[in-house]
FIZALUM-407285 format. One line per field, with one value per atom (N, C-alpha, C): residue number from 1; residue in one letter; atom name; x, y, z. Coordinates in Angstrom, 2 decimals, always signed. Example, Ala and Ser with C-alpha at 12.3 -4.5 7.8 and 13.67 -1.06 7.14 Angstrom:
drennu (1/1/1/2/2/2)
vexmar (A/A/A/S/S/S)
guza (N/CA/C/N/CA/C)
xx (+13.19/+12.30/+13.20/+12.85/+13.67/+12.90)
yy (-5.69/-4.50/-3.30/-2.25/-1.06/+0.03)
zz (+7.80/+7.80/+7.80/+7.08/+7.14/+7.87)
//
This chain:
drennu (1/1/1/2/2/2/3/3/3/4/4/4/5/5/5/6/6/6/7/7/7/8/8/8/9/9/9/10/10/10/11/11/11/12/12/12/13/13/13/14/14/14/15/15/15/16/16/16/17/17/17/18/18/18/19/19/19/20/20/20/21/21/21/22/22/22/23/23/23/24/24/24/25/25/25/26/26/26/27/27/27/28/28/28/29/29/29/30/30/30/31/31/31/32/32/32/33/33/33/34/34/34/35/35/35/36/36/36/37/37/37/38/38/38/39/39/39/40/40/40/41/41/41/42/42/42/43/43/43/44/44/44/45/45/45/46/46/46/47/47/47/48/48/48/49/49/49/50/50/50/51/51/51/52/52/52/53/53/53/54/54/54/55/55/55/56/56/56/57/57/57/58/58/58/59/59/59/60/60/60/61/61/61/62/62/62/63/63/63/64/64/64/65/65/65/66/66/66/67/67/67/68/68/68/69/69/69/70/70/70/71/71/71/72/72/72/73/73/73/74/74/74/75/75/75/76/76/76/77/77/77/78/78/78/79/79/79/80/80/80/81/81/81/82/82/82/83/83/83/84/84/84/85/85/85/86/86/86/87/87/87/88/88/88/89/89/89/90/90/90/91/91/91/92/92/92/93/93/93/94/94/94/95/95/95/96/96/96/97/97/97/98/98/98/99/99/99/100/100/100/101/101/101/102/102/102/103/103/103/104/104/104/105/105/105/106/106/106/107/107/107/108/108/108/109/109/109/110/110/110/111/111/111/112/112/112/113/113/113/114/114/114/115/115/115/116/116/116/117/117/117/118/118/118/119/119/119/120/120/120/121/121/121/122/122/122/123/123/123/124/124/124/125/125/125/126/126/126/127/127/127/128/128/128/129/129/129/130/130/130/131/131/131/132/132/132/133/133/133/134/134/134/135/135/135/136/136/136/137/137/137/138/138/138/139/139/139/140/140/140/141/141/141/142/142/142/143/143/143/144/144/144/145/145/145/146/146/146/147/147/147/148/148/148/149/149/149/150/150/150/151/151/151/152/152/152/153/153/153/154/154/154/155/155/155/156/156/156/157/157/157/158/158/158/159/159/159/160/160/160/161/161/161/162/162/162/163/163/163/164/164/164/165/165/165/166/166/166/167/167/167/168/168/168/169/169/169/170/170/170/171/171/171/172/172/172/173/173/173/174/174/174/175/175/175)
vexmar (M/M/M/G/G/G/I/I/I/R/R/R/A/A/A/S/S/S/L/L/L/I/I/I/Q/Q/Q/A/A/A/E/E/E/R/R/R/V/V/V/D/D/D/W/W/W/A/A/A/S/S/S/L/L/L/R/R/R/C/C/C/G/G/G/C/C/C/G/G/G/K/K/K/T/T/T/G/G/G/A/A/A/H/H/H/I/I/I/P/P/P/E/E/E/T/T/T/F/F/F/A/A/A/A/A/A/L/L/L/V/V/V/E/E/E/A/A/A/T/T/T/T/T/T/P/P/P/Q/Q/Q/E/E/E/V/V/V/A/A/A/E/E/E/A/A/A/S/S/S/L/L/L/E/E/E/G/G/G/H/H/H/V/V/V/Y/Y/Y/I/I/I/Q/Q/Q/S/S/S/L/L/L/L/L/L/F/F/F/E/E/E/V/V/V/A/A/A/V/V/V/P/P/P/V/V/V/S/S/S/S/S/S/M/M/M/V/V/V/V/V/V/A/A/A/A/A/A/L/L/L/N/N/N/E/E/E/P/P/P/L/L/L/W/W/W/E/E/E/D/D/D/V/V/V/R/R/R/S/S/S/R/R/R/L/L/L/L/L/L/D/D/D/D/D/D/L/L/L/G/G/G/A/A/A/C/C/C/V/V/V/G/G/G/G/G/G/E/E/E/S/S/S/H/H/H/W/W/W/T/T/T/E/E/E/V/V/V/E/E/E/A/A/A/G/G/G/A/A/A/V/V/V/E/E/E/I/I/I/E/E/E/I/I/I/D/D/D/C/C/C/Q/Q/Q/I/I/I/A/A/A/A/A/A/R/R/R/E/E/E/G/G/G/L/L/L/W/W/W/T/T/T/L/L/L/Y/Y/Y/Q/Q/Q/E/E/E/Y/Y/Y/A/A/A/T/T/T/G/G/G/R/R/R/A/A/A/L/L/L/L/L/L/A/A/A/R/R/R/L/L/L/V/V/V/L/L/L/D/D/D/V/V/V/V/V/V/D/D/D/N/N/N/D/D/D/R/R/R/E/E/E/R/R/R/F/F/F/E/E/E/Y/Y/Y/F/F/F/D/D/D/A/A/A/N/N/N/L/L/L/K/K/K/G/G/G/R/R/R/I/I/I/Q/Q/Q/K/K/K/R/R/R/A/A/A/K/K/K/R/R/R/H/H/H/G/G/G/P/P/P/T/T/T/G/G/G/W/W/W)
guza (N/CA/C/N/CA/C/N/CA/C/N/CA/C/N/CA/C/N/CA/C/N/CA/C/N/CA/C/N/CA/C/N/CA/C/N/CA/C/N/CA/C/N/CA/C/N/CA/C/N/CA/C/N/CA/C/N/CA/C/N/CA/C/N/CA/C/N/CA/C/N/CA/C/N/CA/C/N/CA/C/N/CA/C/N/CA/C/N/CA/C/N/CA/C/N/CA/C/N/CA/C/N/CA/C/N/CA/C/N/CA/C/N/CA/C/N/CA/C/N/CA/C/N/CA/C/N/CA/C/N/CA/C/N/CA/C/N/CA/C/N/CA/C/N/CA/C/N/CA/C/N/CA/C/N/CA/C/N/CA/C/N/CA/C/N/CA/C/N/CA/C/N/CA/C/N/CA/C/N/CA/C/N/CA/C/N/CA/C/N/CA/C/N/CA/C/N/CA/C/N/CA/C/N/CA/C/N/CA/C/N/CA/C/N/CA/C/N/CA/C/N/CA/C/N/CA/C/N/CA/C/N/CA/C/N/CA/C/N/CA/C/N/CA/C/N/CA/C/N/CA/C/N/CA/C/N/CA/C/N/CA/C/N/CA/C/N/CA/C/N/CA/C/N/CA/C/N/CA/C/N/CA/C/N/CA/C/N/CA/C/N/CA/C/N/CA/C/N/CA/C/N/CA/C/N/CA/C/N/CA/C/N/CA/C/N/CA/C/N/CA/C/N/CA/C/N/CA/C/N/CA/C/N/CA/C/N/CA/C/N/CA/C/N/CA/C/N/CA/C/N/CA/C/N/CA/C/N/CA/C/N/CA/C/N/CA/C/N/CA/C/N/CA/C/N/CA/C/N/CA/C/N/CA/C/N/CA/C/N/CA/C/N/CA/C/N/CA/C/N/CA/C/N/CA/C/N/CA/C/N/CA/C/N/CA/C/N/CA/C/N/CA/C/N/CA/C/N/CA/C/N/CA/C/N/CA/C/N/CA/C/N/CA/C/N/CA/C/N/CA/C/N/CA/C/N/CA/C/N/CA/C/N/CA/C/N/CA/C/N/CA/C/N/CA/C/N/CA/C/N/CA/C/N/CA/C/N/CA/C/N/CA/C/N/CA/C/N/CA/C/N/CA/C/N/CA/C/N/CA/C/N/CA/C/N/CA/C/N/CA/C/N/CA/C/N/CA/C/N/CA/C/N/CA/C/N/CA/C/N/CA/C/N/CA/C/N/CA/C/N/CA/C/N/CA/C/N/CA/C/N/CA/C/N/CA/C/N/CA/C/N/CA/C/N/CA/C/N/CA/C/N/CA/C/N/CA/C/N/CA/C/N/CA/C/N/CA/C/N/CA/C/N/CA/C/N/CA/C/N/CA/C)
xx (+61.47/+60.60/+59.37/+58.41/+57.01/+56.73/+55.39/+55.00/+55.29/+55.90/+56.34/+55.30/+54.54/+53.68/+54.49/+55.80/+56.55/+56.87/+56.95/+57.18/+55.77/+54.82/+53.51/+53.21/+53.48/+53.51/+54.30/+55.62/+56.44/+55.81/+54.89/+54.20/+53.27/+52.81/+51.67/+52.42/+53.65/+54.29/+54.86/+54.64/+55.20/+56.64/+57.58/+58.93/+59.68/+59.31/+60.18/+59.71/+58.75/+58.29/+59.04/+59.62/+60.42/+61.82/+62.36/+63.78/+64.44/+65.61/+66.47/+67.88/+68.43/+69.72/+70.87/+70.63/+71.77/+71.82/+70.65/+70.58/+69.78/+69.24/+68.35/+67.07/+65.97/+64.69/+64.72/+63.62/+63.59/+63.06/+63.40/+62.80/+63.54/+64.70/+65.59/+65.28/+64.57/+64.48/+63.77/+62.66/+62.09/+62.99/+63.92/+64.81/+65.77/+66.44/+67.27/+66.68/+65.48/+64.73/+64.54/+64.08/+63.99/+65.01/+66.26/+67.55/+67.92/+67.62/+67.91/+67.09/+65.81/+65.09/+65.20/+65.93/+66.15/+67.64/+68.27/+69.78/+70.00/+71.07/+71.46/+73.05/+73.63/+75.03/+75.39/+76.35/+76.85/+77.03/+77.62/+77.89/+76.76/+75.73/+74.40/+73.67/+73.84/+73.22/+73.92/+75.19/+76.09/+75.71/+75.57/+75.34/+73.91/+72.93/+71.52/+71.31/+72.33/+72.12/+71.27/+70.39/+69.47/+70.26/+71.31/+72.12/+72.59/+72.53/+73.05/+71.78/+70.70/+69.48/+68.34/+68.01/+66.90/+67.44/+68.63/+69.24/+70.78/+71.27/+72.85/+73.06/+73.73/+73.95/+72.63/+72.02/+70.87/+69.80/+70.22/+69.43/+68.70/+67.42/+66.53/+66.14/+65.59/+65.21/+63.82/+63.01/+61.73/+61.24/+62.09/+61.79/+61.82/+62.13/+62.13/+60.93/+59.80/+58.43/+57.89/+57.81/+57.25/+58.22/+59.58/+60.43/+60.04/+59.77/+59.45/+58.21/+57.20/+56.09/+56.55/+57.37/+57.91/+58.60/+59.49/+60.25/+59.37/+58.22/+57.33/+56.68/+56.32/+55.78/+56.78/+57.87/+58.95/+59.20/+59.16/+59.38/+58.44/+57.35/+56.37/+56.74/+57.80/+57.98/+59.36/+59.53/+60.65/+61.94/+62.94/+64.11/+65.23/+66.48/+67.70/+67.97/+68.47/+68.48/+69.26/+70.45/+71.20/+70.28/+69.51/+68.70/+67.47/+67.09/+66.11/+66.89/+67.94/+68.66/+68.93/+69.25/+69.50/+68.20/+67.11/+65.92/+65.48/+65.67/+65.46/+66.29/+67.52/+68.51/+68.14/+67.69/+67.24/+66.02/+65.12/+63.89/+64.17/+65.09/+65.64/+66.13/+67.01/+67.40/+66.32/+65.27/+64.07/+63.15/+62.93/+62.08/+62.91/+64.17/+64.96/+65.68/+65.75/+66.41/+65.71/+66.11/+65.53/+65.78/+64.99/+64.95/+66.30/+66.85/+68.06/+67.81/+68.83/+68.46/+67.96/+68.20/+67.62/+66.15/+65.81/+64.16/+63.55/+64.21/+63.73/+63.48/+64.50/+64.28/+63.11/+62.80/+61.73/+60.27/+60.33/+59.22/+58.77/+59.73/+59.57/+60.40/+59.76/+60.61/+60.52/+59.55/+59.48/+59.31/+60.12/+59.95/+59.96/+60.75/+60.85/+59.38/+58.58/+57.17/+56.43/+56.46/+55.80/+56.28/+57.58/+58.25/+57.75/+57.59/+57.04/+55.61/+54.86/+53.40/+53.35/+54.29/+54.36/+54.78/+55.67/+56.30/+55.11/+54.40/+53.22/+52.23/+52.21/+51.19/+51.69/+52.83/+53.34/+53.87/+53.17/+53.49/+53.67/+52.66/+52.78/+53.68/+54.19/+55.21/+56.51/+56.65/+57.80/+57.90/+56.73/+56.76/+57.42/+56.80/+57.23/+58.81/+59.31/+60.69/+61.50/+60.96/+61.58/+61.58/+60.40/+60.36/+61.12/+61.48/+62.13/+63.54/+64.29/+65.76/+66.43/+65.69/+66.22/+65.99/+66.06/+65.64/+66.14/+67.41/+67.87/+67.33/+67.45/+67.12/+65.61/+64.81/+63.23/+62.94/+63.63/+63.35/+63.54/+64.63/+64.96/+63.92/+63.34/+62.34/+61.11/+60.64/+59.43/+59.49/+60.65/+60.75/+60.46/+60.61/+60.28/+58.81/+58.35/+57.08/+55.82/+55.91/+54.91/+54.37/+53.18/+52.77/+52.15/+51.90/+51.24/+52.44/+52.95/+54.20/+53.92/+52.73/+52.54/+52.45/+52.11/+52.26/+53.70/+54.49/+55.96/+56.65/+56.32/+57.15/+56.74/+55.41/+55.18/+55.76/+55.76/+56.38/+57.92/+58.38/+59.93/+60.31/+59.70/+60.02/+59.94/+58.84/+58.54/+59.50/+59.81/+60.77/+62.11/+62.64/+63.94/+64.25/+63.34/+63.63/+63.68/+62.78/+62.73/+64.04/+64.33/+65.54/+66.77/+66.86/+68.02/+68.05/+66.93/+66.93/+67.35/+66.83/+67.03/+68.55/+69.18/+70.58/+71.48/+71.06/+71.87/+71.72/+70.62/+70.60/+71.17/+71.19/+71.37/+72.58/+73.03/+73.90/+73.24/+74.12/+73.48/+72.61/+71.45/+70.42/+70.15/+71.20/+71.02/+71.10/+71.58/+71.51/+73.05)
yy (+29.64/+30.87/+30.76/+31.37/+31.33/+32.19/+32.32/+33.02/+34.54/+35.11/+36.51/+37.28/+38.36/+39.25/+39.98/+40.32/+41.01/+40.17/+38.91/+37.99/+37.87/+37.79/+37.70/+38.93/+40.17/+41.39/+41.35/+40.72/+40.65/+39.86/+38.86/+38.08/+38.88/+39.97/+40.90/+41.60/+41.64/+42.60/+41.85/+42.51/+41.96/+42.50/+41.82/+42.32/+42.35/+41.44/+41.31/+42.52/+43.36/+44.50/+45.66/+45.55/+46.71/+46.90/+48.19/+48.50/+48.27/+47.73/+47.62/+48.33/+48.83/+49.47/+48.59/+47.24/+46.44/+46.39/+46.94/+46.99/+45.66/+44.84/+43.80/+44.14/+43.31/+43.53/+43.39/+43.56/+43.45/+42.02/+41.08/+39.72/+38.98/+39.46/+38.74/+39.51/+40.58/+41.28/+40.46/+39.80/+38.97/+37.97/+37.43/+36.42/+37.16/+38.29/+39.07/+39.55/+40.00/+40.57/+39.49/+38.30/+37.03/+36.73/+36.60/+36.40/+37.52/+38.77/+39.90/+39.70/+39.37/+39.28/+38.01/+37.09/+35.74/+35.77/+36.79/+36.86/+36.88/+36.03/+36.10/+36.40/+36.68/+37.06/+38.27/+39.05/+40.14/+39.96/+38.69/+38.31/+38.19/+37.49/+37.26/+38.61/+39.55/+40.84/+41.65/+41.54/+42.17/+41.45/+40.10/+39.47/+39.75/+40.10/+40.17/+41.72/+42.58/+44.10/+44.49/+45.57/+46.05/+47.23/+47.68/+48.80/+48.22/+49.06/+48.60/+48.10/+47.81/+47.48/+48.42/+48.60/+49.67/+51.05/+51.25/+52.62/+52.41/+53.45/+53.61/+54.95/+55.05/+56.21/+56.84/+57.96/+58.33/+58.33/+57.65/+57.65/+56.40/+56.52/+55.35/+54.87/+53.60/+52.83/+52.39/+52.03/+51.65/+50.75/+49.71/+48.70/+49.33/+50.44/+51.09/+51.27/+51.33/+51.58/+50.37/+49.11/+48.12/+47.50/+47.78/+47.47/+48.17/+49.52/+50.17/+49.70/+49.23/+48.55/+47.36/+46.48/+45.35/+45.61/+46.58/+46.94/+47.25/+48.19/+48.41/+47.17/+46.28/+45.04/+44.18/+44.15/+43.35/+43.93/+45.34/+45.91/+45.31/+44.78/+44.07/+42.60/+42.16/+40.82/+40.52/+39.37/+39.13/+39.19/+39.97/+40.23/+40.28/+39.80/+40.16/+41.56/+42.01/+43.40/+44.23/+43.56/+44.15/+44.18/+43.22/+43.29/+44.49/+44.55/+45.79/+47.13/+47.22/+48.56/+48.74/+47.63/+47.69/+48.10/+47.55/+47.83/+49.27/+49.81/+51.24/+52.09/+51.71/+52.47/+52.43/+51.28/+51.26/+51.98/+51.97/+52.84/+54.24/+54.57/+55.97/+56.41/+55.53/+55.71/+56.04/+55.20/+55.19/+56.46/+56.92/+58.01/+59.28/+59.29/+60.46/+60.58/+59.78/+59.85/+60.54/+60.27/+60.94/+59.98/+60.04/+59.28/+59.25/+58.22/+58.14/+58.79/+59.24/+59.90/+59.09/+57.69/+56.79/+56.62/+56.77/+56.65/+58.01/+59.09/+60.35/+60.24/+59.69/+59.71/+58.73/+57.72/+56.75/+57.25/+58.45/+59.11/+58.93/+58.24/+58.09/+59.17/+60.36/+61.51/+61.62/+61.14/+61.25/+60.01/+59.00/+57.75/+57.81/+58.86/+58.95/+59.49/+60.06/+60.43/+59.10/+58.18/+57.03/+56.15/+56.25/+55.55/+56.05/+57.32/+57.84/+57.68/+57.45/+57.03/+55.76/+54.83/+53.40/+53.30/+54.17/+54.18/+54.65/+55.55/+56.19/+55.03/+54.04/+53.05/+52.21/+52.48/+51.87/+52.87/+54.12/+55.13/+54.69/+53.98/+53.79/+52.70/+51.84/+50.92/+51.75/+52.81/+53.62/+54.36/+54.69/+55.44/+54.38/+53.19/+52.02/+51.86/+51.80/+51.78/+52.86/+53.98/+55.22/+54.97/+54.55/+54.39/+53.27/+52.36/+51.08/+50.97/+51.96/+51.76/+52.02/+52.14/+52.35/+53.84/+54.60/+56.02/+56.95/+56.88/+57.82/+57.49/+56.14/+55.74/+55.93/+55.53/+55.69/+57.09/+57.96/+59.44/+60.04/+59.73/+60.12/+59.96/+58.61/+58.34/+59.06/+59.19/+59.84/+61.32/+61.92/+63.34/+63.52/+62.70/+62.80/+62.41/+61.19/+60.71/+61.17/+61.67/+62.08/+63.35/+63.67/+64.82/+65.67/+65.07/+65.81/+66.33/+67.58/+68.07/+68.22/+68.60/+68.85/+67.42/+66.42/+65.11/+64.73/+64.86/+64.55/+65.31/+66.54/+67.50/+66.97/+66.72/+66.12/+65.02/+63.92/+62.72/+62.88/+63.70/+63.84/+64.29/+65.50/+66.05/+65.05/+64.29/+63.38/+62.26/+61.65/+60.53/+60.85/+61.96/+62.51/+62.50/+63.16/+63.11/+61.82/+60.89/+59.67/+58.65/+58.89/+58.18/+58.55/+59.87/+60.47/+60.11/+59.94/+59.51/+58.03/+57.24/+55.90/+55.64/+56.42/+56.33/+56.66/+57.54/+57.97/+56.73/+56.00/+54.81/+53.62/+53.48/+52.05/+52.18/+53.41/+53.43/+53.94/+54.14/+54.77/+53.82/+54.47/+53.77/+54.15/+54.74/+55.17/+56.72/+57.46/+58.92/+59.18)
zz (-79.12/-79.02/-79.56/-79.16/-79.38/-80.71/-80.89/-82.13/-81.95/-82.97/-82.91/-83.72/-83.18/-84.01/-85.12/-84.81/-85.71/-86.99/-86.88/-88.07/-88.95/-88.16/-88.88/-89.55/-89.01/-89.67/-91.08/-90.87/-92.03/-93.31/-92.88/-93.87/-94.70/-94.17/-94.80/-95.91/-96.24/-97.12/-98.28/-99.50/-100.80/-100.79/-100.08/-100.06/-101.37/-102.25/-103.55/-104.48/-104.05/-104.89/-104.21/-103.24/-102.51/-102.76/-102.83/-103.09/-101.71/-101.83/-100.54/-100.94/-99.82/-99.94/-100.50/-100.49/-101.02/-102.56/-103.14/-104.56/-105.05/-104.08/-104.57/-104.09/-104.30/-103.70/-102.20/-101.57/-100.04/-99.78/-100.82/-100.31/-99.16/-98.95/-97.87/-96.50/-96.49/-95.18/-94.14/-94.31/-93.29/-92.67/-93.43/-92.95/-92.10/-92.50/-91.84/-90.40/-90.53/-89.41/-88.31/-88.78/-87.83/-87.27/-87.95/-87.25/-86.22/-86.52/-85.55/-84.21/-84.37/-83.18/-82.41/-83.12/-82.42/-81.95/-82.12/-81.86/-80.32/-79.90/-78.44/-78.23/-79.29/-79.14/-79.98/-79.53/-80.39/-81.84/-82.05/-83.50/-84.20/-83.61/-84.33/-84.55/-83.79/-83.82/-85.20/-85.15/-86.16/-87.55/-87.44/-88.85/-89.32/-88.55/-88.85/-89.14/-89.32/-89.23/-90.43/-90.10/-91.07/-91.86/-91.22/-91.95/-93.27/-94.33/-95.64/-96.44/-95.84/-96.39/-96.16/-95.04/-94.75/-94.89/-94.39/-94.56/-94.62/-95.32/-95.28/-94.76/-93.58/-92.85/-92.61/-92.94/-92.70/-93.80/-94.88/-96.04/-96.10/-96.47/-96.38/-97.70/-97.48/-98.71/-98.44/-99.47/-99.52/-98.38/-98.19/-97.19/-95.82/-95.44/-94.24/-93.68/-94.47/-93.90/-93.24/-93.99/-93.38/-92.16/-92.17/-91.12/-89.84/-89.97/-88.88/-88.25/-88.91/-88.26/-87.62/-88.31/-87.57/-86.30/-86.29/-85.20/-83.95/-84.18/-83.19/-82.57/-83.50/-83.01/-82.15/-82.73/-81.99/-80.54/-80.30/-79.02/-77.97/-78.38/-77.40/-77.18/-77.75/-77.77/-76.79/-76.13/-75.51/-76.38/-75.99/-76.80/-75.89/-76.50/-75.80/-75.58/-74.55/-74.37/-75.55/-76.11/-77.15/-78.44/-78.59/-79.86/-79.73/-78.48/-78.13/-78.47/-78.00/-78.17/-79.79/-80.47/-81.86/-82.55/-82.16/-82.93/-82.78/-81.44/-81.24/-82.07/-82.07/-82.92/-84.33/-84.90/-86.36/-86.54/-85.51/-85.78/-85.70/-84.91/-84.88/-86.26/-86.88/-88.22/-89.18/-89.07/-89.99/-89.79/-88.56/-88.46/-88.52/-88.39/-88.51/-89.66/-90.77/-92.00/-92.97/-94.08/-95.35/-96.47/-97.55/-98.62/-99.42/-99.84/-100.49/-101.98/-102.60/-103.84/-104.71/-104.85/-105.81/-105.48/-104.21/-103.79/-104.27/-104.08/-104.58/-105.92/-106.70/-108.20/-108.55/-107.73/-108.05/-107.48/-106.91/-106.42/-105.00/-104.22/-102.83/-102.03/-102.06/-101.48/-100.05/-99.32/-97.82/-97.05/-97.29/-96.65/-95.09/-94.60/-93.16/-92.53/-93.40/-92.89/-92.83/-93.71/-93.60/-92.41/-92.25/-91.11/-89.84/-89.75/-88.45/-88.23/-89.26/-89.12/-88.62/-89.12/-88.64/-87.34/-86.91/-85.47/-84.56/-84.99/-84.26/-83.73/-84.48/-84.12/-82.82/-82.48/-81.20/-80.01/-80.25/-79.24/-77.80/-77.32/-76.02/-75.62/-76.55/-76.53/-76.39/-77.05/-77.08/-75.86/-75.27/-74.04/-72.89/-73.00/-72.06/-72.24/-73.38/-73.54/-72.84/-73.03/-72.41/-70.93/-70.37/-68.84/-68.28/-69.06/-68.52/-68.83/-69.12/-69.36/-70.66/-71.57/-72.94/-73.24/-72.28/-72.21/-73.48/-73.63/-74.75/-76.12/-76.46/-77.80/-77.98/-77.12/-77.08/-77.15/-76.31/-76.28/-77.77/-78.28/-79.56/-80.62/-80.57/-81.55/-81.18/-79.85/-79.54/-79.86/-79.70/-80.05/-81.53/-82.37/-83.85/-84.01/-83.42/-83.81/-83.02/-81.87/-81.01/-81.56/-82.28/-82.68/-81.56/-80.41/-79.26/-78.44/-78.79/-78.12/-76.60/-76.24/-74.89/-73.97/-74.68/-74.08/-73.96/-75.02/-75.14/-74.03/-73.98/-72.95/-71.64/-71.36/-69.94/-69.47/-70.42/-70.30/-70.10/-71.03/-71.03/-69.58/-69.19/-67.93/-66.84/-66.67/-65.63/-65.55/-66.90/-66.96/-66.79/-67.30/-67.13/-65.60/-64.83/-63.30/-62.71/-63.10/-62.62/-62.82/-64.11/-64.61/-63.85/-63.84/-63.02/-61.55/-61.03/-59.55/-59.61/-60.40/-60.45/-60.73/-61.71/-62.04/-60.75/-59.83/-58.70/-57.70/-57.71/-56.73/-57.40/-58.73/-59.38/-60.28/-60.80/-61.82/-63.02/-64.14/-65.38/-66.02/-66.65/-67.42/-68.82/-69.40/-70.68/-71.01/-69.94/-70.11/-70.10)
//
């Protein structure tokens, strides 16, 4: 595999200074993320899970913010389809979650807002994901992160119709 911008983005972060859901620092997150984006089997995807580190259920930890930026970068890279879906699901958890109580106590009361800001950096990438078959996951993220409601509603109405027509011709695509 060639150079991945998402892994270069990971190098910019002082992971050892960030709190992780597993109770350790975030120092292991870049390695886990690299394993995820390089995964080619369901077992590799499961072994490189970000759940339990970035979030537990819908509760977020400090590492979620830089991970959100890495996910947006990774969505522009060649990925196995299952990995792409997993990343969109993880991003949805980050932008739609809320700070874990331990994070609130540590002063990080709105981690999801910072995740939304990070995801917004890849707004057009998310719209492309919506348009190309990962409709439901991308739509859920966009519904949270796109502050331009008029734009979201316009794209949503147009893409839903196109995706439904495509589904009738080719089978389901995520709806």
